[in-house]
VMD Tcl script that builds the backbone (N, CA, C; Angstrom):
set m [mol new atoms 282]
animate dup $m
set s [atomselect $m all]
$s set {name element resname resid chain x y z} {
  {N N MET 1 A -12.956 40.378 36.349}
  {CA C MET 1 A -12.374 39.283 35.601}
  {C C MET 1 A -11.116 38.822 36.259}
  {N N GLY 2 A -10.399 39.693 36.937}
  {CA C GLY 2 A -9.308 39.284 37.804}
  {C C GLY 2 A -8.277 38.406 37.203}
  {N N ASP 3 A -7.778 37.468 37.996}
  {CA C ASP 3 A -6.716 36.557 37.547}
  {C C ASP 3 A -7.245 35.277 36.997}
  {N N ASP 4 A -8.531 35.186 36.720}
  {CA C ASP 4 A -9.100 33.972 36.165}
  {C C ASP 4 A -8.516 33.694 34.822}
  {N N ARG 5 A -7.940 32.534 34.656}
  {CA C ARG 5 A -7.436 32.116 33.349}
  {C C ARG 5 A -8.315 30.972 32.904}
  {N N ASP 6 A -8.949 31.147 31.794}
  {CA C ASP 6 A -9.886 30.115 31.299}
  {C C ASP 6 A -9.510 29.814 29.854}
  {N N ASP 7 A -8.687 28.824 29.687}
  {CA C ASP 7 A -8.236 28.444 28.342}
  {C C ASP 7 A -9.361 27.828 27.545}
  {N N SER 8 A -10.443 27.393 28.194}
  {CA C SER 8 A -11.536 26.752 27.465}
  {C C SER 8 A -12.417 27.737 26.756}
  {N N VAL 9 A -12.223 29.053 27.011}
  {CA C VAL 9 A -13.055 30.091 26.376}
  {C C VAL 9 A -12.797 30.191 24.899}
  {N N VAL 10 A -11.539 30.080 24.502}
  {CA C VAL 10 A -11.134 30.288 23.115}
  {C C VAL 10 A -10.480 29.007 22.577}
  {N N ASP 11 A -11.005 28.559 21.457}
  {CA C ASP 11 A -10.495 27.366 20.813}
  {C C ASP 11 A -10.030 27.761 19.391}
  {N N PRO 12 A -8.696 27.884 19.209}
  {CA C PRO 12 A -8.184 28.331 17.912}
  {C C PRO 12 A -8.564 27.412 16.741}
  {N N SER 13 A -8.915 26.162 17.038}
  {CA C SER 13 A -9.274 25.234 15.972}
  {C C SER 13 A -10.739 25.318 15.605}
  {N N ALA 14 A -11.538 26.093 16.389}
  {CA C ALA 14 A -12.981 26.199 16.091}
  {C C ALA 14 A -13.180 27.047 14.840}
  {N N PRO 15 A -14.295 26.825 14.146}
  {CA C PRO 15 A -14.547 27.588 12.918}
  {C C PRO 15 A -14.830 29.078 13.153}
  {N N GLU 16 A -15.241 29.454 14.356}
  {CA C GLU 16 A -15.551 30.821 14.689}
  {C C GLU 16 A -14.252 31.572 14.991}
  {N N TYR 17 A -14.148 32.823 14.512}
  {CA C TYR 17 A -12.967 33.619 14.780}
  {C C TYR 17 A -12.699 33.700 16.299}
  {N N VAL 18 A -11.419 33.781 16.645}
  {CA C VAL 18 A -11.006 33.867 18.041}
  {C C VAL 18 A -11.621 35.091 18.720}
  {N N TYR 19 A -11.610 36.238 18.012}
  {CA C TYR 19 A -12.155 37.431 18.638}
  {C C TYR 19 A -13.653 37.305 18.908}
  {N N VAL 20 A -14.375 36.607 18.031}
  {CA C VAL 20 A -15.815 36.401 18.258}
  {C C VAL 20 A -16.032 35.497 19.476}
  {N N GLN 21 A -15.211 34.436 19.599}
  {CA C GLN 21 A -15.319 33.562 20.749}
  {C C GLN 21 A -15.094 34.340 22.049}
  {N N LEU 22 A -14.065 35.208 22.037}
  {CA C LEU 22 A -13.760 36.002 23.228}
  {C C LEU 22 A -14.887 36.973 23.530}
  {N N ALA 23 A -15.375 37.667 22.505}
  {CA C ALA 23 A -16.482 38.628 22.702}
  {C C ALA 23 A -17.724 37.899 23.244}
  {N N ASN 24 A -18.001 36.723 22.722}
  {CA C ASN 24 A -19.146 35.955 23.192}
  {C C ASN 24 A -18.956 35.502 24.653}
  {N N ALA 25 A -17.742 35.141 25.019}
  {CA C ALA 25 A -17.470 34.745 26.397}
  {C C ALA 25 A -17.665 35.920 27.347}
  {N N ILE 26 A -17.203 37.111 26.959}
  {CA C ILE 26 A -17.395 38.277 27.829}
  {C C ILE 26 A -18.860 38.675 27.862}
  {N N ALA 27 A -19.573 38.595 26.720}
  {CA C ALA 27 A -21.001 38.872 26.683}
  {C C ALA 27 A -21.766 37.939 27.580}
  {N N ALA 28 A -21.364 36.679 27.637}
  {CA C ALA 28 A -22.056 35.717 28.511}
  {C C ALA 28 A -21.836 36.113 30.001}
  {N N GLN 29 A -20.627 36.631 30.319}
  {CA C GLN 29 A -20.393 37.088 31.688}
  {C C GLN 29 A -21.259 38.295 32.035}
  {N N ILE 30 A -21.489 39.151 31.036}
  {CA C ILE 30 A -22.375 40.297 31.249}
  {C C ILE 30 A -23.776 39.827 31.457}
  {N N GLU 31 A -24.268 38.951 30.591}
  {CA C GLU 31 A -25.640 38.467 30.698}
  {C C GLU 31 A -25.899 37.672 31.977}
  {N N SER 32 A -24.880 36.978 32.471}
  {CA C SER 32 A -25.034 36.211 33.709}
  {C C SER 32 A -24.980 37.073 34.951}
  {N N GLY 33 A -24.528 38.322 34.793}
  {CA C GLY 33 A -24.381 39.207 35.943}
  {C C GLY 33 A -23.022 39.176 36.574}
  {N N ARG 34 A -22.154 38.341 36.052}
  {CA C ARG 34 A -20.775 38.281 36.621}
  {C C ARG 34 A -20.050 39.609 36.372}
  {N N LEU 35 A -20.317 40.221 35.232}
  {CA C LEU 35 A -19.830 41.577 34.951}
  {C C LEU 35 A -20.979 42.521 35.018}
  {N N GLN 36 A -20.919 43.465 35.923}
  {CA C GLN 36 A -22.017 44.390 36.153}
  {C C GLN 36 A -21.854 45.680 35.355}
  {N N PRO 37 A -22.944 46.360 35.036}
  {CA C PRO 37 A -22.847 47.666 34.367}
  {C C PRO 37 A -21.955 48.607 35.180}
  {N N GLY 38 A -21.078 49.310 34.447}
  {CA C GLY 38 A -20.146 50.210 35.095}
  {C C GLY 38 A -18.795 49.569 35.397}
  {N N ALA 39 A -18.731 48.209 35.354}
  {CA C ALA 39 A -17.457 47.531 35.595}
  {C C ALA 39 A -16.499 47.838 34.473}
  {N N ARG 40 A -15.233 47.995 34.819}
  {CA C ARG 40 A -14.198 48.267 33.841}
  {C C ARG 40 A -13.626 46.954 33.354}
  {N N LEU 41 A -13.559 46.822 32.018}
  {CA C LEU 41 A -12.909 45.670 31.442}
  {C C LEU 41 A -11.398 45.819 31.531}
  {N N PRO 42 A -10.697 44.730 31.631}
  {CA C PRO 42 A -9.221 44.821 31.588}
  {C C PRO 42 A -8.806 45.418 30.243}
  {N N GLY 43 A -7.626 45.984 30.170}
  {CA C GLY 43 A -7.084 46.503 28.928}
  {C C GLY 43 A -6.846 45.380 27.941}
  {N N GLU 44 A -6.639 45.779 26.688}
  {CA C GLU 44 A -6.476 44.812 25.614}
  {C C GLU 44 A -5.304 43.848 25.859}
  {N N ARG 45 A -4.193 44.387 26.337}
  {CA C ARG 45 A -3.032 43.521 26.633}
  {C C ARG 45 A -3.335 42.538 27.739}
  {N N GLU 46 A -4.018 42.999 28.762}
  {CA C GLU 46 A -4.385 42.112 29.868}
  {C C GLU 46 A -5.384 41.034 29.420}
  {N N LEU 47 A -6.367 41.430 28.596}
  {CA C LEU 47 A -7.283 40.437 28.049}
  {C C LEU 47 A -6.544 39.391 27.232}
  {N N ALA 48 A -5.603 39.870 26.404}
  {CA C ALA 48 A -4.818 38.987 25.565}
  {C C ALA 48 A -4.052 37.981 26.405}
  {N N GLU 49 A -3.428 38.442 27.496}
  {CA C GLU 49 A -2.674 37.534 28.382}
  {C C GLU 49 A -3.618 36.590 29.110}
  {N N GLN 50 A -4.732 37.144 29.606}
  {CA C GLN 50 A -5.662 36.326 30.392}
  {C C GLN 50 A -6.241 35.201 29.609}
  {N N TYR 51 A -6.598 35.462 28.337}
  {CA C TYR 51 A -7.253 34.450 27.520}
  {C C TYR 51 A -6.307 33.829 26.498}
  {N N ARG 52 A -5.040 34.227 26.584}
  {CA C ARG 52 A -3.974 33.660 25.699}
  {C C ARG 52 A -4.334 33.775 24.234}
  {N N VAL 53 A -4.684 35.022 23.875}
  {CA C VAL 53 A -4.954 35.347 22.458}
  {C C VAL 53 A -4.059 36.544 22.099}
  {N N SER 54 A -4.046 36.908 20.821}
  {CA C SER 54 A -3.246 38.056 20.412}
  {C C SER 54 A -3.924 39.336 20.872}
  {N N VAL 55 A -3.122 40.403 20.960}
  {CA C VAL 55 A -3.683 41.708 21.313}
  {C C VAL 55 A -4.656 42.140 20.221}
  {N N THR 56 A -4.395 41.823 18.993}
  {CA C THR 56 A -5.344 42.131 17.888}
  {C C THR 56 A -6.681 41.471 18.108}
  {N N SER 57 A -6.672 40.206 18.517}
  {CA C SER 57 A -7.950 39.506 18.787}
  {C C SER 57 A -8.654 40.146 19.969}
  {N N ALA 58 A -7.935 40.500 21.014}
  {CA C ALA 58 A -8.550 41.151 22.138}
  {C C ALA 58 A -9.157 42.495 21.737}
  {N N ARG 59 A -8.438 43.258 20.933}
  {CA C ARG 59 A -8.924 44.566 20.490}
  {C C ARG 59 A -10.211 44.402 19.680}
  {N N ARG 60 A -10.213 43.403 18.766}
  {CA C ARG 60 A -11.409 43.190 17.964}
  {C C ARG 60 A -12.578 42.703 18.819}
  {N N ALA 61 A -12.294 41.942 19.842}
  {CA C ALA 61 A -13.365 41.500 20.738}
  {C C ALA 61 A -14.008 42.667 21.441}
  {N N VAL 62 A -13.190 43.620 21.899}
  {CA C VAL 62 A -13.683 44.834 22.546}
  {C C VAL 62 A -14.509 45.652 21.571}
  {N N GLU 63 A -14.022 45.782 20.322}
  {CA C GLU 63 A -14.775 46.485 19.293}
  {C C GLU 63 A -16.123 45.831 19.073}
  {N N ASP 64 A -16.138 44.515 19.049}
  {CA C ASP 64 A -17.381 43.761 18.846}
  {C C ASP 64 A -18.366 44.064 19.999}
  {N N LEU 65 A -17.877 44.051 21.228}
  {CA C LEU 65 A -18.725 44.374 22.362}
  {C C LEU 65 A -19.322 45.760 22.286}
  {N N ARG 66 A -18.474 46.726 21.815}
  {CA C ARG 66 A -18.987 48.101 21.650}
  {C C ARG 66 A -20.062 48.150 20.565}
  {N N GLU 67 A -19.845 47.415 19.455}
  {CA C GLU 67 A -20.827 47.405 18.378}
  {C C GLU 67 A -22.155 46.797 18.845}
  {N N ARG 68 A -22.100 45.849 19.746}
  {CA C ARG 68 A -23.318 45.219 20.284}
  {C C ARG 68 A -23.967 46.120 21.335}
  {N N GLY 69 A -23.299 47.180 21.752}
  {CA C GLY 69 A -23.852 48.070 22.774}
  {C C GLY 69 A -23.635 47.518 24.180}
  {N N LEU 70 A -22.725 46.594 24.345}
  {CA C LEU 70 A -22.453 45.989 25.657}
  {C C LEU 70 A -21.334 46.692 26.400}
  {N N ALA 71 A -20.566 47.504 25.698}
  {CA C ALA 71 A -19.429 48.176 26.322}
  {C C ALA 71 A -19.250 49.566 25.678}
  {N N ARG 72 A -18.587 50.411 26.453}
  {CA C ARG 72 A -18.316 51.770 25.992}
  {C C ARG 72 A -16.902 52.151 26.411}
  {N N THR 73 A -16.151 52.692 25.477}
  {CA C THR 73 A -14.788 53.104 25.771}
  {C C THR 73 A -14.742 54.629 25.974}
  {N N LEU 74 A -14.165 55.009 27.095}
  {CA C LEU 74 A -13.974 56.415 27.424}
  {C C LEU 74 A -12.501 56.716 27.267}
  {N N HIS 75 A -12.164 57.597 26.348}
  {CA C HIS 75 A -10.751 57.915 26.039}
  {C C HIS 75 A -9.963 58.240 27.308}
  {N N GLY 76 A -8.875 57.520 27.494}
  {CA C GLY 76 A -8.004 57.761 28.647}
  {C C GLY 76 A -8.498 57.121 29.930}
  {N N ARG 77 A -9.665 56.515 29.941}
  {CA C ARG 77 A -10.180 55.914 31.179}
  {C C ARG 77 A -10.363 54.417 31.091}
  {N N GLY 78 A -10.688 53.934 29.879}
  {CA C GLY 78 A -10.861 52.477 29.736}
  {C C GLY 78 A -12.170 52.135 29.107}
  {N N THR 79 A -12.483 50.820 29.095}
  {CA C THR 79 A -13.717 50.315 28.524}
  {C C THR 79 A -14.574 49.808 29.669}
  {N N PHE 80 A -15.849 50.166 29.641}
  {CA C PHE 80 A -16.782 49.843 30.727}
  {C C PHE 80 A -18.015 49.144 30.188}
  {N N ILE 81 A -18.577 48.285 31.011}
  {CA C ILE 81 A -19.811 47.604 30.679}
  {C C ILE 81 A -20.909 48.642 30.730}
  {N N THR 82 A -21.807 48.628 29.744}
  {CA C THR 82 A -22.892 49.610 29.690}
  {C C THR 82 A -24.126 49.120 30.421}
  {N N GLU 83 A -25.006 50.028 30.711}
  {CA C GLU 83 A -26.292 49.679 31.293}
  {C C GLU 83 A -27.120 48.966 30.211}
  {N N PRO 84 A -27.864 47.935 30.579}
  {CA C PRO 84 A -28.713 47.279 29.588}
  {C C PRO 84 A -29.836 48.260 29.187}
  {N N PRO 85 A -30.374 48.068 27.976}
  {CA C PRO 85 A -31.476 48.913 27.537}
  {C C PRO 85 A -32.682 48.766 28.473}
  {N N ALA 86 A -33.386 49.849 28.700}
  {CA C ALA 86 A -34.547 49.797 29.589}
  {C C ALA 86 A -35.592 48.879 28.997}
  {N N ALA 87 A -36.223 48.111 29.838}
  {CA C ALA 87 A -37.278 47.181 29.413}
  {C C ALA 87 A -38.473 47.978 28.875}
  {N N GLY 88 A -39.072 47.481 27.825}
  {CA C GLY 88 A -40.280 48.097 27.284}
  {C C GLY 88 A -40.025 49.221 26.319}
  {N N ARG 89 A -38.733 49.586 26.100}
  {CA C ARG 89 A -38.431 50.642 25.151}
  {C C ARG 89 A -38.204 50.049 23.779}
  {N N GLY 90 A -38.461 50.819 22.780}
  {CA C GLY 90 A -38.252 50.340 21.433}
  {C C GLY 90 A -39.381 50.796 20.538}
  {N N ASP 91 A -39.419 50.258 19.327}
  {CA C ASP 91 A -40.388 50.668 18.357}
  {C C ASP 91 A -41.616 49.761 18.312}
  {N N ALA 92 A -41.645 48.752 19.132}
  {CA C ALA 92 A -42.756 47.809 19.084}
  {C C ALA 92 A -44.030 48.454 19.611}
  {N N PRO 93 A -45.156 48.256 18.935}
  {CA C PRO 93 A -46.410 48.831 19.433}
  {C C PRO 93 A -46.828 48.182 20.740}
  {N N GLU 94 A -47.559 48.937 21.539}
  {CA C GLU 94 A -47.988 48.376 22.838}
  {C C GLU 94 A -49.319 47.714 22.711}
}
mol reanalyze $m
mol bondsrecalc $m
mol representation Tube
mol addrep $m
């Protein structure tokens, strides 16, 4: 994610919560391959500065990504993009 500043990612006047907009933007980067499995996400403060949102919004965005199974936080190490689920797995009959 580096030094990219993209003010167009989050629109405070939009009806969707800021943290949801940020989580969706990061999820889109994961889905596009820009963020690869195993990549470390910036810390909450860095995300807040990068996207010009509050630390609380950044924290909630990271929580949302974890709930979606797109990220995993390792205590003392940071938050990392997870591997996508293996294709063909699940409860669907074959």
